[in-house]
N, C-alpha and C positions, 0 to 999 in steps of 0.2 A: 734755589729760587731763580728768578729770571730778571734780566735787564733788557733794555731796548737797544737794538743796533742803530747806529747813527747814520741811517739812510732815510730817504723819503719813503720808501716801502721797505718794511723790515719784518723780522720775525723775532719772537722772544726766544732767547738762547739760554741754556742752563749756565748758571754762575753762582758765586757766593752772594748772599744778601748783603748789600752795602748799607751802612748807616745813613748815607746820603740818599735822598729821594731822587729818582731819575725822572726826567721830563721827556715826554714823547715828542718827536719832531712832527711838524705840520706839513701836509701835502696839499697842493693846489688842486682845485676842481678842473677836470679835463674837458669841460663843456659838452659832456655827453649826458643829457638829462635822464635817459632811460637805461644807462649802463648799470649792470648788476655785478661788475667786476672791479678789481683794483686797477690802477693805471696801467699795469702790465698786461691787462686783458686776459690773464690766465687764471688768477686766483679769484674764486667766487666769494661775494660778500654773503655770509650766512647769518649775520646778526648785526644790529646797530645799538650802540649805547650813546646816550646824549647827556651831557652835563653842561653847566653854565660856568663861564670863565669868571671866577670870583675876583680876579685882579681888577675887573672893571667896576666892582661894587663900591659902595660908600665905605668910608674909613671905619665907622662904628660897627660895621658888620664883619670886619675883617677877621676877627677871632673865630667866629662861627664858621666862616668860609674857609679859613685855614685848616680847621679841624676836618671839614668835609673834604678838602683837597688832600689832606694826609690820608684819610680813609680811602679816597678814590685811587691815589697812587699806590697805596699798599695793596689795594685790590688788583691793580695791574700786575704787580710783581708775582701774584699767585697764579696768573693765567699762563697757559702754554699754547697760545694761539697767535697766528699772524694777524696784524692789524695796523692801522695808522690813524692819525687825527687830521681833522680839517676844520679851519675856521669858517663859520657861516656868516654871521653878521656882527662880528666883534664881541659876541656874548656866548653863543652856543658853540659847543665843540662836539663833534661826532666821532665816535670810535667805531671803526669797521672791523668786524671779527670774521676770520676765515678759519675753516676746519681742514687741516691737511689730511691726506689719505690715511696715514698711520693712526691719527687721532680718531678719524671716522671709524676705522676698523675696530679700534679698541672699545669705543663706547657703543658701537652697534652690537658688540658681543655682550657688553655690560647690560644694555637695555633689552636684550633678547629680540632685536628687530628681525623680522622675517623677511627674507630676500628670495628671489627666484632660484630654483635648482634645475628646472627644465620645463618646457612648454607643457600645458595641460593636454594630455592625449585622450581624455574622456570627452565624448561628444556631448555637448549641452543639449538639453531637451528643447525641441522646437516649440515656438509659441502657438497656442491654439488659434490665435488671431492672424496667423501668417497669410491666410487666404484673403484677408481684408487689408493687407499691407498698403495697398494703393490709397486707402482712406486713412488708416491709423498713422501713417508716416507723418502726416501733417500735425499730429499731436505729440510728436517727439522732437527733440533738438535736431538741428540740421546735421546729418551724418557727415557731410562734407567738411563741416567745421569741427565737430566733436566726433571723432571716429571711435569705434569700440576698441578698447585696448586688448592686447593679447593676454590670454589667461595662462598663469604659470602655477606649477606646484612650488611651494615655498617651504623653507626650513629656517630655524633661528641661525643667525650669522655666527660663524666661528672663524677666527683669524687664521687658525692653523690649517684650514681646509679651503683655501681660496680657489683651488683648482676645480672644486666640485660645485661651485656656484656659477650661475649663468651670467657671467660678466662680459658684456660687450665693450663698454668704455668705462673706465674708472670715474671719469668726470660726471657721468649721468647715472652711475649704478645706484647711488643713494639719491633719492628725490630731494628737492629743496625742502619739503616738509620734514623729511627725516633729518636732514642736516641741521635745520633750525631747532628741532627737538633735542638733538644731541648737544648743540651749542648752549641751549638754555639749561640743560642738565648740568653742564660744567659751570656755567655762570651762577647757578643757584646754589652751588656747593663750594665755591672758592672763598676761603676765609680772608678777612681783612683786618681783624683785631683779635688778639688773645691776651686776656688778663686773668692770670690764675686759672681757676676752673671755668671761667666764663669765656666762651669762644663765640665770636660774631662772624658770620659768613653769609654769603648769598646776596644776589642782586636785588632780591625782594626787600631785604632790610635796608639796603642803600637807597632804593626808590622811596620807601616809606619815610626815611630820614631826610629826604631832599638832597642827598649827595648826587644822585642822578635824576635827571628830568624824565627820562623815558628809556625803555629797552624793548625792542620789537624786531621781528623779521621783516624783510622787505616784500612789498608787492612786486610782481614781475613786470608790470607796465601800468599805464594809466587805464582807467576803467572804460573810457570812451574813445581812446585812440590807440591803434596798434603800435607796438614798439618797432623801431627800425633796426634794432640791434640784432646782429647775426645770432641765430640759435635761440632766440627768446621764444618760449612757447605761447606767450600772450594768453595765458589761461584766465587771468582776471578779465580781460576784454571779452573772451568767449563766454565766461560766466555771466557777464553783464548783458551781452547781446541775446543769449539763448535762455537766460534764467531770471535775471533781476530786472530786465527792462519790462515796462508795462505791456508792451506789444506781445510779450511771450506768456501772458497770463494763462493761456489755454494749454500750454505745452507741459509735458511731463518734465520732472526735474532731472538734470544730468548728475545723478548721485555719485557715479564713479569719479567724475571730474571734481565735484565738491569735496569728496573724500581725499582725492589726490592733492588738492590745493590747500584745504583747510584742516585736514586730518579726520580721523575716524569719529571723533566726538561730535564735530559739527555735522558730519555726514549722517550719523545715526539719528540726530535730532530731526533733520529735514526729512529723512526717510520715514520716521515715526509720524511727523506732522502731515506728510502727504498721505500716508496710510489712514490716519485718523480722519482726514478730510473726505476720503473715499467712503468710509463708513458713514459719515454724516450725510453724504449724498443720498444714500439709500433711506436713511431715517427721515431726511427732509422731504423726500418725495412722498412718503406715506403721510407724514404730518401735514404737509400742504394739501394733499389730496383730501384727507379727512376734514381739514378745516374748510376747504371750498365746499365740500358736500354738506357739512353742517351749516355753513352760511346760507347756502341755497335753500335749505329745508327748514331754517329756523322759524319761518313764519307759520309753519304747520304745527308748531308745538301747542298742544292743548293747554299746558301749564302757563305759557306766555300769554295766550289769548285770555285766560281767566284773570290774570293780573291786570291786563289792560282793559278788560271789559268794564264799562261804567256800572253795570248792574251787579258785577261780582266784586272785582277789585276796588271799584269806586265806593261800594257800600261797606267794605271791611275797614274798620277803624283800628289802627295799630296803637299799642300802648307806648307811652313816652320812653325814650331810650336813655334818659338821664333823670336825675332827681330835680323836682321843683321847677326848673327853668324850661325844660323841654315840654313840648305840647303833643297832643294826639295828632296823628297823621294818617292819611289815606294810603292804602296799599298801592293804588294805581299811580302814585307819584314816582314809583320805581319802574314805570312801564318802559322807559327808554332802555333800561339796562336788562330787562327781563329776557329779550330775545338772545342777548349775549350769554346770559346765565343758562338759558335752555340749550344754547349751542354747545357749550363745553362738555356736558356729560356724555353726549353721544360719541365723543372722541376719546374718552378716557382709556378704555380697555384696548381697542385696536392699536392706538398710537403707542401707549406704554408697553404693550406686549411686543410690538415690532421693534421698538428701540432697545428694549432689554435683550431681545434675541440678537439684534445687530451688535450690541455691545459684547455679548458673549462670543459671537463669531469674530468680532474685531480683535479681542484679546487673544483668542486661540490662533487665528491666522497671522496675527502680528508675531507670535512666537516663531512660527514657521518662517516667515519672511526675515525675521531677525537672525535666525539660524543660517539662512542663505547668505545674508550680509556678513555674518561672522566668518563664514568660510571664505567668501570672496575677498574680504578685507583683512584676512589673516589675524583675526582676533579670537579664534576658537580656543586657544590655549593661553589666553591672556589672564593669568591667575594673579591672585593678590600678592603671592610671594615674589612675583616678577615686578611689581610696582614698588619703586623705591620710597623710603620714608620722606616725609616733608622736611625741608630744611629747618622750619621752625621747631619741628619735633626733635631733630638731631641736635639742634643747638642747646636744648634743655636737658639732654641726657646726662645725668649725674649719678644714677643709682644702677647697681648691678642686679641681674636676675638670671636664672637658668632658663634658657629657651625650652619650652615643653616639647617642641618638635625635634630640634637638633641636639638638645642636651648641652649646648655650648653657652657659656656666660655671655650676656649681651648688656648693653647700656640702655636704660629706660629713664624717662624724665620724672617718674613718680613711683611711689610704692603702691601696694594694693590699697592701703588705707587712704592714701592721697587721691587715688583714682576714685574711690567711693565718695570722698568729700566733693570732688569736682563734679561728678555726675549728680550728686544730691543737690548741690547748689543750682545746677542747670535745670533739673526737674522742678525744683521749688520756684525758680524764676518764671519758667514757662507756665506753671499752674497759676502763679500770681497774675500774669497778664491775661490768662484765659478768664479768671475771675473778674478782672477789670472789664473785659468785653461783656461778660454777663451783667455787670453793674451798669454798663452803658445801655444794654437792652432794657433793663428795668427802668432806667431813666427815660428812654424813648417811649416805653409803655405808659409811664406816668404822664408824659407829654400827650400821648394819644388820648388818655382818659380826660385830661384837663382841657385840651383844646376841643375835644368833641362836644363838650357842653356849650362852648362858645359858638361853634358852627351850628349846632342844633338849634340854638336860640335865634341866631341871626339869619341863617339861610332859610329857615322855615317861616320867618316873619317878614322878610324883606323881598321886595320885587327886584329881581336881578335883571333889569333891562339892559345894563351894559354887557351882560353875558348872554344876550338873546340866542345866539346859535348853540350855546353849550349849557344853558341854564337847566335843561332837563337832566343833564348828567351831573350837575354840581349839587350833589347830595352831601349831607354831613359826613356820611361814611367815606364817600369818595374824596372829599376835601381833606379829611383827616388822614386817609391812607396815602395820598399823594405827597402831602407835606411831610409826613412821618418817614416816607420812603426816601425823600430827598435828604432829610436830616440824617437818616441812617447811612446813606451813601457817603455823605461828608465825613461822618464819624469813622466809617470803615477806612476811608483813605488816610485820615489823620493817624489812626492807630496803626495802620500798615507802615507808615513812614517811621513812627517811633519804635515799633517792635522790630523792624528790620535791623536797626543798630544794636538793639539788645540781643537779638538772636545771634548776630555775628560775634558780639563780645563773648557770649556764653560759649559758643563753639570754639573760639580761640582759647578761652580759658580751659576748656576740657582737653585741648591739645591732642586731637586724633593723630594716628600714626601716619596714614597715607592720605593723599588727596581724595581718594574715593571715600575713605572713612569720614573725612571732613565734610564732603558734599552730602553724604548720606545722613550724617548727624544734623547738619543745617537744614536739609530737606525735611526731615521729620519734624523738627521744631517749627519751621515756617508753615508747613502744611497744617499742623495741628492748630496753630494760631489762626491761619487764614480760613480753615474750615469753620471754626467757631465764629470768626469775624464776619464772614460773608453769609453763612447759612443760618446763623442763629435767629435773625429776624424772620426769615422765611419759615423756619421750624415753629416759631412762636405763632405766626398767622395760621399755619397749616394745622397745628395740633394743640394749641393752647387757647387762642382767642375764641371767645364765645362758647367754650366748653364748660365753664363754671360760673354761670350767671343766675342759676336758679329761676325764679319767676318774679314778676313785678312786685308782689306783696312782700317778698323776702329776698332782695337782691344781695349779691356777694360783693364785698368791698376789698380793694387792694390797699394795704397799709392802714386799714380802718377808715379811709377817707374817700378814696376814689372808687366809684362803681365800675365793676368790670365791664369791658366792651362786649357788645353783642354783634353778631353777624347780620348781614342783610337777610331777608326772608329766603333768598336763594342760597345762603351760605357764604362762607368767607373765600370762596374760590376766586372770584373776580379780583378781590383785594390781593390775594396771593399772586395772581397773574400780573397785576400792576406792579407789585414789589419786584418780581423777577425781571420784568421788562425794564424797569428803571435801573436796577443794579447791573444787569447784563449790558444794557445800552450805554449807561454811564461809564462802566468799566472799559468797554471797547473803545469809546471815544477818548477817554483819558489815556489809555495805553498807546493808542495811535499818535496822540499828541506827543507823548514822551518818546516814542520810538522814531518818529519821522521828523517832527517839527524841531524839537530841541537839538538833536545832532546837527541838523542842517543849519540852524541859526548859529550854533557854536562854531561850526566850520566857517561859515560866512564871516563871522566876526574875527576869527583867527586869521583868515586870509587877508582881511582888510587891515588888521593891525600889523601883520608881519610883511606886508607887501612893500617892497622898496621901489619897484618900477615894473610896469607891465611888460617891458621888453626884457627883463632880467631872466636868464635861464637858470633854473635851480635844479639840483641833482635829485635823484630818485629818493634818497633817504630824507631830504628836507621836505619833499612833497608829502611823504608819508608822515613825517613829524607833525605837519599841519592838520592831519586828520585826528579824530577823536580816539583816545586810548580805550582799549578793551577793558570791560569791567573785570575785576578779580573773580567774581562769581560766574563769569562766562554765561552759560546758557541757563543758569538757575531760574532767572525771572521769566525766561521764555517758556520753560517747562511749567513753572508755577501758574502762569497765566492760562495755559492750555488745560492743565489739570483742574483748575478752578472752574473753567468753562465746561469741562467734561462733567463735573459735579452738577452744574446747573442743568445740563442737557439730560442727565440720567436720573438725578434724584427727584426732580420736580417736573418731569416731562408730562405726567398725567394732568397737571394743572396748566401747563403752557405748551401745547402741541407745536407751536411755532418756534420753540427753542432750538431744535435742530436746524431750522431754516436760517435763523439769525446766526447761529454758530457757523454754518456752512459759508454764508456770505462773509462773515468776519475772517474765517480761515483762508478763504481764497485771496483776500487782501493780505492776511498775515504772512503767508508764504512769500509773497512778492515783496512785501514791506521788509521782512527780515532779510531777504536776499539782497534787496537794494541797500539796506542799511549796512550790512557787513561788507558788501562789495565796494560801495562808493564813499561811505561816511566814516568808516573806522579803519584803523591800522590793521594790518594782517593779523588774524587770530593765531595765537601760538598753537601749532598742531599738537594734539593729544590723542592717545589711544583710548578707546572705549569699547567694551564688549557688548554692552546693552544700554538701556536708558536708566540703569541704576535703581535707586530706591523708588523711583516713580512707578515701576512695574507693579510691586505689591500694593502701592497706594491705589493705583487704578483698579486692581482686582478687589481691594477692600471697598472702594466706592461703588463698584458694580454690584457687589453682594448687598451693600446697604441700600442701593437703589431699589432692589426688589421689595424690601420691607417698606420703604418710604412711599413708593408709588401705590402699593396695596393699601396702605393706611390713608393716603390722600383720597383715593377713590372711596374708601369705606367711611372715613370720618369727616373729611373736609367737604366733599361733594354731596349732592343730594341724590346720587344715582341709586344707592341701596334703598333709601326710603321710597323712592319712586317705584322701583321694581317690586318692593314688598306691597305697596299699595296696588300696583297694577295686577299682580298675580294673586293677592290674598284679600285685600280690603275693598276692591272695586266690584266684587261679585258677592253672590249670596253666601253666607247669611248676613253679611254686614250691609248689603243693599238688596233691593228687591229685583235684581236681574242677574243673569249668568254671563254677560258679555264683559270681558276684560277691557277696561278703558281708563284713561287718565283724567277723565272728567270728575271734578269734585276733589282732586288732590289738594288744591290750595286750602280748601275748607278743612280737610282732615289733618293737614300738617300744621295748622295754627290753632293753638289752644285758646280758651276763653278765660278772661279774668274779670272779676267784679271790681269796679272802681272803688267801691266802699271798703275794700280790703287793703287799700294803700295805707302804709304807715305815715305818720306825720312828717317824717324826714324825707319821704319820697313822693308825697302827693303833689301833683302839679299845682302851681299857683292859679292858673286859669281854670275857672269853673265853667265848663261848657255844657253841663247837663248830660254828659255821656255816662251811661250806666255800665256798659261792658266794653272791653277792648280786647284785641287779639295779640298774641305773642308767639314766637317761634319755639315750639316744644310739643311734646306728646304727653299731655296731662289731663286728668279728669276735670270737668267743668265745675264751677261753684254750685253748691247744692247737692253734689254727689256725696255719698257716704265717705268716699276717699278723695275728696276734692283736693286738687293741686298735687296729687301724687301721680307718678308715672302710670300710664294706662297700658293695656295689652299691646297696642300698636308699638309703643316704645320698646317693649321687650322683644317683640318680633324683629324689629329693626336691629337691635343690639345683637341678637342671635345671628341674624343674616350677615351683619358686618364681621363678626368673629369668624363665622364659617367661610366667608369670602376671603379673608386674610389668610387663614390657614390653608385653604385649598390652593389659592393662587401662589403663595410662597412655596409650597411643596412641589407644585407642578413646575414652576420656573426653576427652582433649585435642582430638581431632578433632571430637567432638560439641560441645564448648565453642566451638570456632572456628566451626563451622557455625551454631550458635545465635546467636552474637554477630554474625555476618555477616548472617543473615536478619532479625534484629530490629533495625530502625532506632532510633537513639538518640533521635530527635525525631519525634513523631507527625506525620503529614501535615497534620492539621487545625491543629496548632500552627504549622507552617511557613507555612500560608496566612494565619493571623492575624498572624504576625510581619511577613509581606510587606505585608499590608493596613495595619498600623500604620506601617510605614516609609513607605509611599506617602502616607498622610495627613499624616505629619510633614513630608515633603518638599513637599507641596502647600501646607501652611500656611506653611512657611518661604519658599517661593517667592512666595506672595501677599504675605507681610509685606515681603519685600525689594523686591518690585515696587512696593508702595505707598510704601515709604520712598524709593526712587529717584524715583518720580513726584512725591512731596512736595518732594524736594530740587531736582528739575529744573524744577518749576513756576515759581519766580521767574525762573530763567534763561530759560525759554521766553518769559515775559512781556517781559523786557528785549529778547530777540532780536526779538520781534514788534514792539515799539515802534521799535527801530532800523530794521526793515524798512519800517514805515509811514513813518518820517521820510525814508528814502531814496527811497521811491516818491513821496512828496510833493515832494521836491526835484527828482526827475527830471521830474515833471509841470510844475513851475515852469520848469525849463529848457526844456522843450518849448514852453511858452507863450511864453517870451521869444524 
């Protein structure tokens, strides 16, 4: 074990573990607020631990605090790192951890950290935009501030082969991110209590138990002021100026510097977010262009003119949409919405086809770009066996099993039966919460049906003078849709907060082996829940509402009491668009409040509460302590937010062509907001390795495949595009009419069936007797008096056949196109393959030369002995010959 040397600056030295607890000496602050070194100016601070001095606490809490102090001091004994303590404000104590060179070499080999072996001698391909460099340079970070780093061939570090690595200076050979990662690896596995078979270890457990207040690596300087310390790279300041500052919103991201400062995991997230935003740019241009075109030409719609025409729409009496209390209404009361309803169908196919094609290209080209980053950032061979087990997993290991790969016995935390039980409980809990969401959707549907009766009775009978500018738009359907969408959004947010805790508890209970396994398991659970939570109401409007209403004389009831909802004469598309706009807009606003406002307010309160005097100089570690701690789940919520948005953009783009535009605007803010947040408001993120975006990649691919089906079905079943095309090409010409010219004139009359008011049942007949003999409803049925009255007519079966044919043809074409594109576009660029081969060759050459020298060195004494023996034998033979 280890004890502390009795100096101001000390190192832990090996010794026998004493029964008495050793106390660490305290060191004074040297009045250098930006210093990243010990007082000797040589040893670098690689990590900070913070705990509270329990001796200052109340007497009744002393027992708990003494236990925490015992655990804390026991934890110190297990560490083999230089460090010292410092009093801050008579309560907080800071432990500064330093990694010596030998420790760095040992754990760099354990963690398979790749380091340079020689400069990259393969010429990088020149950019096709080099001829426009005088223009494009303004869209890149300032090269005078952030210069391009030298490229190296790299290999996993080995302590016995130091001579073959490209080491200029030992102090800067391992980057601060690497040093912090190795320090955290040691801290997360240092034991502090052993009782029988139960072993407690790791800084995470001590943080959760309140023994330590915080554990974090240091920022290298303040975000808005350059450090005056010699040798400080000021990377945080550069990131703020060229990336996180609002003035740099138009610039490309300095991904190499982000990766160097925050690690590969943060770098790959921002690379993916930027790439996704570029894809949205192309889709947004097409969506916006089609929307503008449709808006300019909406007044030419024959269908819209017929609705608003007093001689056509004004003479069409529509049947009541609820029982007893609802009244008959004129079709031209929806005149203000009809241009919008006629606007959307002209956008369906071009926008959805372009977005789905852009999504396919995005996923394929992202694989290529990701392969380039994997090589540049040395994560090509970052395999699962290189990732160490989680401390929580190791602490529970009490059973033995034979490793199927190595054949060696190893410790595991559960048996095969125990694992099945844990997984089964997790699956059952997730299914229960999904059923809870579906129950909430049923409840909102019942609300829709119940409140629609009220709105239908009041809005049709009252003069809405107080809503004069909007009264044409305030229809019963619109009022019901808006209020139900708002309630649905509130329910979604509440269920998200509740399920988040449940999902984390389930994943902790399952006890995944590595952190990647943990994140993938949690990702799958959260996405399944979020998918149902966010999209279920949209799927209901798109594919369920208005599909099972029958006709006025025989309506369909939900729960035997509530009459099923009907869509507007133009379909449920406008309501679906309203639902999407409210959920996407509300979600974006709520997320920005959480990401920007809350951290800023918390930091403001923290600085106000801990401020002793404005003139007081505080050290770097105390400045960082006042910032917000990084979430345990890291980037999980950032990815989840973007993937949910990706679903809205792709799954329902046919009904909401402006979704890519809204997503693009949101993402342009999102990139800078996330950058500003982690650079200015949070402590430095623990650097982590990451090869790709993890489980989010197959989720994106699954959403893209599902989007083809949903958009085809929205166009076919939710919109009126197919019925209009069938009418235009088949029923607007002879033999159904007396001319041969295709036209949309008369479509309204053909799409509304006739109902005899005498056929109302007693439970559905309106109270008001207006003397109306017939009314119209949205369906394709034979009129009263026909031998097959109220049965579906030939127009209906033509439309159904056209819808099914459209879905089958579109899906097969799009899926075939996706397959061809994915086959033609290789996942790894040719140049990257060549560089990977070159790096492997150099590594093999170095290893071969090293092994050859080691063998030569070991065989040299043996060769000398053999040579001496040979000389002796020859000499004896000569003597024998002489004799």
